[in-house]
C-alpha angles and dihedrals in degrees: 000000000000126000091251092051088048090056090047089052091060091048089047094053091049090050093048089051093050091048092048088241096117116106114230128204120196118192114205116035100204132110092316105030101048096049087047091051091051091050090057093044090054086059090054096254117147103242130191119194122207126199138153091220106095091194091063092048091051094048093051092046088058091049093253134131132220096192115082098218091051111076118214086239090067090056091047092049091053095054097075088055089059102266113159138154130219143165091215106104094188085084088069089085088068092056125096094196128026120198120192117210103165126144122268106196132168121258124231090279093054091251126131115281104204094169094113090053096046093042089050093047091050087053094050099046100073091052097045118121135184118282097024122136116224118193126186116207100167114117109250145138123291110276099033094112095048101031102036112019104038097049089055092048092047098044099042105041118106098228101056088247123172134205112257107251107164141027095268107091118209100185091238099085147095128212127241135193141160122227116173119225115242101192118155108189113216094019107131096165098073119053112224090239090060094056105099112236117227113213129188115181126195087235135001094270093053089048090049092050093047092049088050092050096048093039090070092066105022125065092220136024123199114206118205128187102259145000088259093056089052092048091051091048091059091050092049092053093053098036087054089059093042094054095046092047089050087052095054091041090056092045089050091057090050092046091050090058091044096049093241123136106237092196091056089050093050091048091052095046089049090067089073105104095211140031098022133086119181122241124176134222123236146157094289139306124296139175128073098278117034099052091042110039099070089059091049091056097040089052093052093043090065089067085066094046090251131131118208093210099165091050093044091052091052091052090049092053094049093044091056095053096091087057090054089054091051089051091050093049089050091049092047092050090047090061085058090050090250133122129220088241108086095005120129109234128185116203109210112211126002103190113106090245138008124292099006135103097226122121098176112139089339111175087218090074092055091046091052092051093047092052092047091052088054090056100258120148097234127198127169141204127202124154090215098051119054088174138017113206130160128331135170092279107020142044107191104150092197131155121217112259123228115261094235139093087034091172090075089074121083089209139011115205114200103211102155118032101216114185091230094070123100098218095183091057091044092054093043093054099036126089093214133001124199107195118200097171106044086248091144095056111146092026114111113205137133089225093070119092113186111219 
């Protein structure tokens, strides 16, 4: 391919994107990838989803959904526009743009586990062709796109292709960008299209193509100078939340000792029209990003002989919150002349936040395991999870209990404050309630222990 034809190929891809003729492949059909696929499908793009989970592929093929907030009707509506799902990565050659939305968890040593990214990249490389745009969305440390992903793509593709790095096209290249996902499960106040999309291309052409691609489904795109800047942007957003949540969690522990209601304090402080944004304490952090991101950055910082002490402290405080819940349950039971060992405990809510079906990094899972280790007979209830099986860090094999005969439990622990719960009835029927979320505010009862 000549230089002039390479220039034309960039223009052609932009034109295909603008005309909704570009084929889009999305790898990883979870809480980020599937909603993204549907956004493109709504704009009449032909989208192919890729996933190694055969159950997801089968569910989508039947027009079903495995994510609570995505109705089966949305999947069915996407099919006439060409939406399909497969585990056959050879179809990636047919795609004009490939977007990677795979998990980036921590390993058992709290260090980054990039195996999903590397495995996916190894799968992409043999099917890569010139002129394709590859975008990584998975949350990760600065440098992953350029230091981990691109070397694999360049060394393992069959056409000796190189990532486009400067403004001089060769015709034997592909384009790479990083654009962090900004999903907020359960948020119904901000439409996905209204969430600005940050884009960091490896070179100006890659950035331009990525902006064109995301500009079809988002009302605003925000270009930054490099993939690393985009990667750091995502970490800053989530570390900002992590640090502030750690702050209110620590203040909560102090307020409990001082006999002050931290929730009342936050509400009062929130009336200030400038310089303050409310964050709320809880039983620990959940979700894929906020509990994980500080450890990704602190791990990478060591390469530069730098310790992120402030961030590490915040992570430590939040990680310890489930242990605070365990101690609070033990103290509450002790006032009833009971021990955790042998007590029947109902954990109310296991999702990492209210009104969603997402278990990722949920503190409820840690709390259940801690209670079990202390000898408690633990049950749970959550309207979004009829069963909890095996995950990367847990293997509970528990069935959701019925929300009745609540007096049989020695203690009910409110871990996730789902809107469906009738908290007045729960307090009325329970022997003892440990509330980690202020869900029982406004209910006066000696049975309630705020945690």
